[in-house]
Phi, psi and omega in degrees: 000313179296325180294319179296318179296322180295315179298316179299318179296320178296317180297316179298317179297319181296314181296317181296320179295319179299316181294319178297318180299326180291335185259004178244131185230171181243134177244122178251127181241125176244127184251129181226157171289127183291341182271309185264343185078005183285133178300143179254111177281145176071018171289150182260124180239123183230145171256099196297317184292331184258000175061030173268125177231124180237157174249134182288153181275189181302326180267015176077017188244145169216154186234130173257118181261164172049051175264137175286159176293151179145190181269137179231135175261112186257123180244123182239131182220151176203135184302133181092000183230155175290138176290139181250131178233133178210158178244132182237155175254112183259111178226007177197175175301134185220144174233130178233152176244123179256122177261116179264137183262129179301140183298327188277004195258313197243148169275323185276165183273336184292138178284137179287131175277173184299333181284348181065019177254123188260162174291129184297338184290327182253351186281137177244125180285327181292149178296147180193172180219162182228137165247124183269177179301323181293315179294321180292322179303324180289347182242013184305146176102339178277164175287171188296319180300315179293327176297317183286343180298344180284353177269128180297134183099344178257126170242188179229145170264113188252151169230087187077187185279345187257353183235122180215135176232145187290144175237120182247113180054039176088358183244144184206186175055241184285006176252009184223121181266132172251125176252112181258106183057039176087353180257129179290119185293125180231103172232202174272060188288355178295334183282135180294339178255013179264089184287159179301133181273065184229132177283113182295344179287344177274352187267127180244348181202137179236129175238125183250123175256116184266136182099171183303125179235027186293333183301316183268332190242002174097179189302324185288357181267030181297335179256347180139188181217150177233118180260124180249122184241141175280174176293152180290155177294154177305137185274334183239161181296144179140180180228131177213174179192187177202154176238129178246133179237136178222142176228135182240129183284325190295307181251015180056035180288137170238136178220146177223137178226134179236144180223140177222132183214158180204161175223140189217176182077167191298317183258026182053046188279331187244124179229153180211162179204136171234145185212146177212151183221138171234130176228136175219129181220150175265198180296138174284167185221131169279175177302339188241345184198168178276138173270089192295139180065046175241022178287167177209151172230141182213136177224122183228154177202155180206156174217142182218145178229146175219136178229130181241129177221109183055244184263004181256137174226136179237131177233134178235136183223141173219134181214156179223135176236127184221120182218151173231123188231126176286146176255130184317120183297327184289351180276346180257108189247149183284298187247167178294326177297317178295323180299309180295327178293322180293321180293323181280345185282150177280344180228157176299147178286341178240114177229122180239164179299156179302142176203157171269354184284137177253123177241175178293143002277146176205170176230142179243126184233132175234125180225126178233147183225133171231137179212155173222135183229129175242130177231144183222126178270115177287158185300310182227343188278336181138227185214144178230140175216150177229149181215137175234142181215157173228136176231136176237120180241115179246119183236125177240129178243124181253129177257185183289341181080179179275110193296333184278357180224087183293347181262004182289163179299331181294341177271346186250313184262160179290152176294317178231135177228100186252129177235116183245123177243128186230131172243130178234144180226123182231145174218132183224137171244119178256112183278155180292163182295132181221115180049053178068016181242132171233159180179185180204156173232151183205162175230154177213143178226136176230132178241118187226139176220146181231134177240130184245129177224184180124167185276343177268164172303132185303134175287321173232153183276173169290147179204161171231134181223140175236129180236134181233137180216150176221136180219160173214136180225130178234139179233133180242140181215131176203128180060235181271355187259145171223139180223154183220138178218131181211155177212157182207150174231133178229147175223136179232124174253128188229132177240124181255135175245125179217158183274111181282316173223182181297338184241000186235127174258125179253160179239149174222131183253139176221140176231132178234138177206140181205163172245150179227166179210165171216137175227132182210161178212147177226148183219125175274099182298311174219180177291349181253351186225126180236131178246136178224151173210150178207153173229130186220142173259157178203164177211164180208124173288153178298140179285162187298323180290326180294330180278317196233356183297140178199083181169185181283126175260101190298321186298326180258356183056045179226159174256124189242140179234125179268183180215111183289353180265005180296147179242167184298150172280150176224126184236156172226115188245127176249128183227132176230131179217152181227140180234125180234142178208147169211198184297333184250329191243146164228118184229134175227129178229137181232145172227141183214158174219122184240111179258118184239118176271140181060041177295130184261128177205169181265137172245133174299142181236135176253146358277174176295160182269132178258126180233175175296338183265003179132189180247133188224144171304143187244140183226138180246129175284133179217175175216155184201173174270131182228159174231128179236122177224156181186180179223153176223139181229131171235131180215145173219144180226129176282116177269339187193157179308337181243005186229132182223139174254141181229155177212145177214137180225137177228124182232134180224134178233117183234132186226132170279108187290319184290315179279351180054054178208158178301148179282130185285154175060046172256146182300141174289156178291151186206165178210161181215135174240139183219155175228125185235128174246136180213144180208141182298327181207127173235113188056238179259010181263128181259155179049048181286139175216152174218133184228141175231123182232134175248125182243133179234129175238122182283165172288137178285103182272347180257096178209152179291124185285136174079014182252313186284162179286338181208138180291160180302146181286173182288163175294160179213158177238139177230142178242128180238146178230143179215124180228137181198172180191176172246135181247117179294126176229106187056243182254013179244166178237109180277127182264129182231136175211152175232126177240148173232113177266139181055060185308319186274005178054054184279137172273127182201165174230148182249138185299331183265018172259121184295342179261016176293343175298332192241340190205159172282169173283164177300153181270209184303143180221117177262126185239128177246129181236139180221122178239122186243107176276157177205158177235136178257311178233123181276000000 
């Protein structure tokens, strides 16, 4: 009897074990470099929903045992590479190969396969660069312009230490399109001190398209486009978030950013995200003195929703940007004698003790954005999406006022009060692949109005503008060849309202319209070498300030004069680039030539203008034919599995052809050398990295002699250090980093800072960053 019971128990155990064995599987993951195919040791592979995290072995492989059947979200990361996320269906033993793409290599999102031949739908022939989430995380806390300076070819146009806007291959403002979460940023971007009203804490990925991008993005993309993308929505059900803290030694800035996001419903159909940022900083400091009245306060917030149902997806976004920025007090000068004395001085004429208080002159900016996007995947034809957005930009600029009457309106109300309202409507159809051809067609409409108020004579008039555009882009790919062809037509109708007399308002109508095109080709010479070339036309109508400004621009402390007879710019841009990679090297080199007819720019005018509010350098808008050509080099070499050397060089030559002189206010040539060490684990610290970067900016030797108020400053060298890691705390990884900018505390001035007439750049800055993730509902 006992023997029979024993046999029965054994049979039941065997059957149960057999059944259990059938429902448990093994997943093998091999991680490789997408360029070289080399296995990546110490890569981190995680199954997020099940909290399994493994480190790959010497051959780039790791194995997950005893996994139940079902869906798994696999996240693979390695320092210096884009993070890969994919979902697999596990119903049997499975082996997968994950190809990680180096951060420094690609503009497009698609991972390069071993053949180095890309899908024409995602491949971009034009030169470009990418900043990934990891690279952005290392620079958190800075304004958007300073963040983008890490991309080769991008410099910044600064107005003191707190205001920076990107300059791409010498072009900026109305010649450079910024797309924030798919919405074309529309503020008062014509001003050199009007920085993008975008919270950098919401940016998780930056894509830079270098060269004319007008075919897809409209007239203002004559210099290129910068796409800013937020983090993707959570892939699995649950709620999580993170808190970011940053501290800066130079201006004693403190910033905090919080994010909370979630995904819900059975098929993860509904996702949401809320985010907020607070920044407060005092006066910046050069190595020798305080830059008085350069403090800033900033409060930003955003909320986003996404709903997916079968082939339909709806996304809704709302955001607010609010900042108050002090304008360097020493830039506002009383008499012409004092102005020339300030320009000749090694130090600002006005230096006060450090403070967080912001006094006049300053600017207050409020920018809000709302958008809704609907996309629908057709069964076989492709995909269609439409997007509508509204932006409200309110900018107030306060000057010092009339000093002998503290009760005057100039002491109470802003000198300029500008309100810009913009509605945009876009529709795009992306057709399915047909005979090796992919492409898209689209339409765009913009309705824009500006209202000007304030106690001073308006710097720009009231206006209403309507812009209509239509474009088509097709890409063909076969074998080693890729080709691209695109065209676009835009029309802008503009009505200007200005005061003709004290009692009469006059109107002026202007219409601008042009067509543009792009033709490009790419050829994969070998699996290690890719060659691309493109030729593109672009145009840009004159901006409202270029046509009509006539008055004191408080933010830049300059007096500006427009010209209502200016006509549109027309450019022809040629770009050639090559990308090479092997087991040790990744090299990308670009060469370009941009010929722009009727290029509009400011020329300094002597003598300075004397007003009741002081004496200010004067600038006149003019136009001429110019040629801009240059080269850019990016290179990295693996010295060791954990050590990499990098180099970047940017050279620009710009000439006013008609005046036969160098073009004024162009970026000086520059270079950067770096050394990066990274390891998955050092002691108890995970994802450890250490970086040393040397930056060199030459003196701008190409400038028109005897025109500017001050000659270009001397060349300078800067040394930067960045160290960071992840610290495991329970089931989360806290990210910590320490950066030191300008380690040697060098005194210098930059040619593209409008306040270089009066002051040095900020000195050494020690930055501490702490990012704390958390989960509320798994």
